[in-house]
C-alpha positions in Angstrom: 133.9 59.6 0.0 132.5 63.2 -0.1 129.3 62.0 1.7 131.5 60.6 4.5 133.5 63.8 4.6 130.5 66.1 5.0 128.7 63.7 7.3 131.8 63.9 9.6 131.6 67.7 9.5 128.0 67.6 10.7 128.8 65.0 13.3 131.7 67.0 14.8 130.2 70.4 14.2 131.0 71.7 17.7 134.8 71.0 17.1 134.7 72.6 13.7 132.6 75.6 15.0 135.3 76.3 17.6 138.0 76.2 14.9 135.9 78.5 12.6 135.5 81.1 15.4 139.1 81.0 16.5 140.5 81.2 12.9 137.9 83.8 12.0 139.0 86.1 14.8 142.6 85.7 13.7 141.8 86.3 10.1 139.8 89.4 11.1 142.9 90.7 12.9 144.9 90.0 9.7 142.4 92.1 7.7 142.5 94.9 10.3 146.3 94.9 10.1 146.0 95.4 6.3 143.6 98.2 7.2 146.2 99.9 9.4 148.7 99.9 6.6 146.0 101.2 4.3 145.1 103.8 6.9 148.7 105.3 6.9 148.4 106.1 3.2 144.8 107.1 3.3 145.2 109.7 6.1 148.2 111.3 4.2 146.2 111.3 1.0 143.1 112.9 2.6 145.2 115.6 4.4 147.3 116.4 1.3 144.3 116.4 -1.0 142.4 118.6 1.5 144.8 121.4 0.9 143.4 121.8 -2.6 146.8 122.3 -4.3 148.4 120.6 -7.3 152.0 121.2 -6.5 154.2 121.6 -3.4 157.3 123.7 -3.3 159.5 122.3 -0.5 163.0 122.8 0.8 165.5 120.3 -0.6 166.2 119.5 3.1 162.7 118.1 3.5 163.4 115.4 0.9 159.8 115.5 -0.3 158.2 115.1 3.1 155.7 117.7 4.5 156.7 116.3 7.9 160.3 117.1 7.3 162.2 119.9 9.0 163.0 121.9 5.9 162.0 125.5 6.4 162.6 128.6 4.3 161.7 132.3 4.4 158.0 133.1 3.7 159.2 135.9 1.4 160.0 133.2 -1.2 156.3 132.8 -1.6 156.2 136.0 -3.6 158.8 134.8 -6.0 157.0 131.4 -6.4 153.7 133.2 -7.0 155.3 135.2 -9.9 157.0 132.1 -11.4 155.8 131.2 -14.9 153.1 128.5 -14.9 151.7 129.4 -11.5 148.1 130.6 -11.3 147.8 130.6 -7.6 150.1 130.1 -4.6 149.8 130.0 -0.8 152.4 129.6 2.0 151.9 126.8 4.4 153.6 125.9 7.7 153.3 122.3 8.7 154.6 121.6 12.2 154.9 118.0 13.5 154.9 116.8 17.1 153.3 119.9 18.7 151.7 119.4 22.1 148.2 120.7 22.8 146.2 120.8 26.0 142.7 119.7 25.1 140.1 119.0 27.8 142.8 119.0 30.5 144.9 116.4 28.7 148.1 116.7 26.7 147.9 115.5 23.1 150.4 115.3 20.3 149.1 117.1 17.2 150.1 118.4 13.8 149.8 122.1 13.3 149.0 123.5 9.9 149.5 127.2 9.6 147.4 128.5 6.7 146.7 131.7 4.9 143.1 132.8 5.4 140.9 132.2 2.4 143.6 130.5 0.4 144.6 127.0 -0.3 145.1 125.0 2.9 142.3 126.9 4.8 140.0 124.0 5.5 136.3 123.6 4.8 134.7 122.8 8.1 132.2 120.1 8.8 130.8 121.9 11.9 131.2 125.4 13.3 132.8 128.0 11.0 136.1 128.6 9.2 139.0 130.5 10.5 138.5 134.3 10.4 141.5 135.6 12.3 144.3 135.0 14.8 143.6 133.3 18.1 141.3 130.7 16.5 141.7 127.0 15.6 139.9 124.5 13.4 140.5 121.0 14.8 140.1 117.5 13.5 137.2 115.7 15.3 139.6 113.1 16.7 141.3 115.7 18.8 138.2 115.9 21.0 138.2 119.7 20.8 134.6 120.8 20.7 133.5 123.9 18.9 133.5 126.8 21.3 136.0 125.3 23.7 139.4 126.7 24.5 142.6 124.8 24.0 146.3 125.6 24.5 149.0 124.9 21.8 152.5 125.5 23.1 152.1 128.6 25.3 149.3 130.1 23.2 145.6 129.8 23.9 143.0 129.5 21.1 139.2 129.2 20.7 138.0 126.3 18.6 135.7 127.8 15.9 135.3 124.8 13.7 135.9 121.1 13.2 137.0 119.0 10.2 137.0 115.3 9.6 139.6 112.9 8.2 142.6 115.2 8.8 145.2 113.2 10.6 148.8 112.2 10.1 151.2 109.5 11.2 148.9 107.0 12.7 146.0 109.1 13.8 147.6 112.3 15.1 144.9 115.0 14.7 145.6 118.1 12.6 144.9 121.6 14.1 144.6 124.5 11.6 145.8 127.9 12.7 146.5 131.1 10.9 150.0 131.2 9.4 150.9 133.9 11.9 149.7 131.9 14.9 151.5 128.8 13.7 154.8 130.7 13.3 154.4 132.1 16.9 153.6 128.7 18.4 156.3 126.7 16.7 158.9 129.1 15.3 159.1 131.9 17.8 157.4 134.2 15.4 160.0 133.9 12.7 158.6 134.3 9.2 159.3 130.8 7.9 157.2 128.3 6.0 157.6 124.6 5.3 155.9 124.8 1.9 154.3 127.0 -0.7 151.4 125.1 -2.4 150.4 126.1 -5.9 148.0 125.6 -8.8 150.0 125.3 -11.9 153.6 124.0 -11.9 156.3 126.7 -11.4 158.9 126.5 -14.2 161.6 128.2 -12.1 162.3 128.2 -8.4 164.6 129.9 -6.0 167.8 128.0 -5.1 167.4 125.2 -2.6 163.7 124.5 -3.4 162.1 121.7 -5.4 158.6 121.1 -6.6 156.6 117.9 -6.1 153.1 116.7 -7.0 150.5 115.7 -4.5 151.3 112.1 -5.2 155.1 112.7 -4.8 154.5 114.3 -1.4 152.2 111.5 -0.3 154.8 108.8 -1.3 157.7 110.6 0.3 155.8 111.3 3.5 154.6 107.7 3.7 158.2 106.4 3.5 158.6 107.8 7.0 156.2 105.1 8.2 158.1 102.3 6.4 159.4 100.7 9.6 155.9 100.6 11.1 154.4 99.3 7.8 157.0 96.5 7.7 156.3 95.5 11.3 152.5 95.4 10.7 152.9 93.3 7.5 155.1 90.8 9.4 152.5 90.6 12.1 149.8 89.9 9.5 151.9 86.9 8.3 152.0 85.7 11.9 148.2 85.9 12.0 148.0 83.6 9.0 150.4 81.2 10.7 148.3 81.2 13.9 145.1 80.5 11.8 146.9 77.6 10.2 147.9 76.2 13.6 144.3 76.4 14.9 142.9 74.5 11.9 145.8 72.0 11.9 145.2 71.2 15.6 141.6 70.5 14.8 142.4 68.3 11.9 145.0 66.4 13.8 142.5 65.6 16.5 139.9 64.7 13.9 142.3 62.4 12.1 143.0 60.6 15.4 139.3 60.1 16.0 138.8 58.9 12.4 141.6 56.3 12.2 139.1 53.4 12.0 137.0 55.3 9.4 140.1 55.7 7.3 140.9 52.0 7.7 137.4 51.0 6.6 137.6 53.3 3.5 141.0 51.9 2.6 139.6 48.4 2.9 136.8 49.4 0.5 139.4 50.6 -2.0 139.9 54.3 -1.3 143.4 55.6 -2.1 145.6 57.5 0.3 145.2 60.5 -2.0 141.4 60.3 -1.6 141.7 60.2 2.1 143.9 63.3 2.1 141.4 64.9 -0.1 138.7 64.3 2.5 140.8 66.1 5.2 141.7 68.9 2.8 138.0 69.4 1.9 137.2 69.7 5.6 140.1 72.2 6.2 139.0 74.3 3.2 135.4 74.5 4.4 136.6 75.5 7.9 139.0 78.2 6.6 136.5 79.6 4.1 133.9 79.9 6.8 136.5 81.5 9.0 137.4 84.0 6.3 133.7 84.9 5.9 133.4 85.4 9.7 136.6 87.4 9.7 135.2 89.8 7.1 132.1 90.3 9.2 134.0 90.8 12.4 136.2 93.6 10.9 133.1 95.8 10.8 132.9 95.6 14.6 136.6 95.5 15.5 137.9 98.5 13.7 137.0 100.8 16.5 139.7 99.3 18.8 142.3 101.3 16.9 142.7 105.1 17.3 144.2 105.6 13.9 142.3 105.3 10.6 141.6 101.7 9.4 141.1 101.5 5.6 141.0 97.9 4.4 141.8 97.8 0.7 139.5 95.9 -1.6 142.4 93.6 -2.6 142.7 92.4 1.0 139.0 91.2 0.9 139.5 89.7 -2.6 142.6 87.7 -1.7 141.4 86.5 1.7 139.5 83.5 0.4 142.6 82.4 -1.6 144.7 82.8 1.5 142.1 80.8 3.5 142.2 77.9 0.9 146.0 77.9 1.1 145.9 77.8 4.9 143.4 74.9 4.7 145.5 72.9 2.3 148.6 73.4 4.4 146.9 72.7 7.6 145.4 69.4 6.3 149.0 68.0 5.8 149.2 67.6 9.6 146.5 64.9 9.6 147.4 63.5 6.2 150.0 61.1 7.7 147.4 59.6 10.0 145.0 59.1 7.2 147.5 57.6 4.8 149.0 55.3 7.3 145.7 53.8 8.4 145.9 49.9 8.2 143.0 48.3 6.3 143.2 45.4 8.7 142.2 47.7 11.6 138.8 47.9 10.0 138.2 44.3 11.1 139.9 44.6 14.5 138.2 44.6 17.9 
């Protein structure tokens, strides 16, 4: 039985190859969708961890999100700095949805206003760090080259440095300005901040403020993307269904072409279950090959997305199991043809 099964695979290899390629591309897209979901969390993690703090003091109105609209007077930073348990503190202004003119094009960016030489002031990958007002350090995805001039709001800045992996909300680049410049750009010069970041947890805070860990900020901020994450996960399930349809269509055609083969095997004593096993084996081989091809293709297809794509190891680990499940389900389509084969047809004309 198994010899016949794999001989048929070799005989119809062109048909099976088409199914492997088609299902492989679909499974690659499913992996990439997992990577998009992973990218949402990874970019927040990189940006938050890049600040170099342990704790974030946010307005209660921000509900734990650094992308929230909760602002409070920068004077509170002094009180937080003096709070028991704090060894270091720095004010931070995080402004979402700002518009920058870069290379003649308008781009939506995040603005981080930082205190020079303190937490939040980024380490650059090229160029030099901020040294005063009128300067900006930009994430490389912004396209702002070192030495170029850009406009944020109504203000003009010189790009003095670049950083990598500093994006938010699906690939929006982060621009780092001095705290003063960020307040001018987004707050009309008002002395407000969106957070005070600390090393050491403050044991007391001014009214209306709360403290969160890096992990708490990441989780709360990621919740803002819950709708997009749910939509992407649903799309991934659709990709699995499409892969199953591709393999099922192949097996159905294969079963039609093998009706006489099945009749002969039944005449020789093969059971209906054994015939189904033959189809299931072919389906599993096709889907496992498609899964392997999908893993390879993700290395070349990730560049089609502008946002970070971080495929978790669990997605790679579970894909073969998903492929086997798809194969077994797909093989049910041709099972009826195999099981209903009439042994008498083996001796027909």
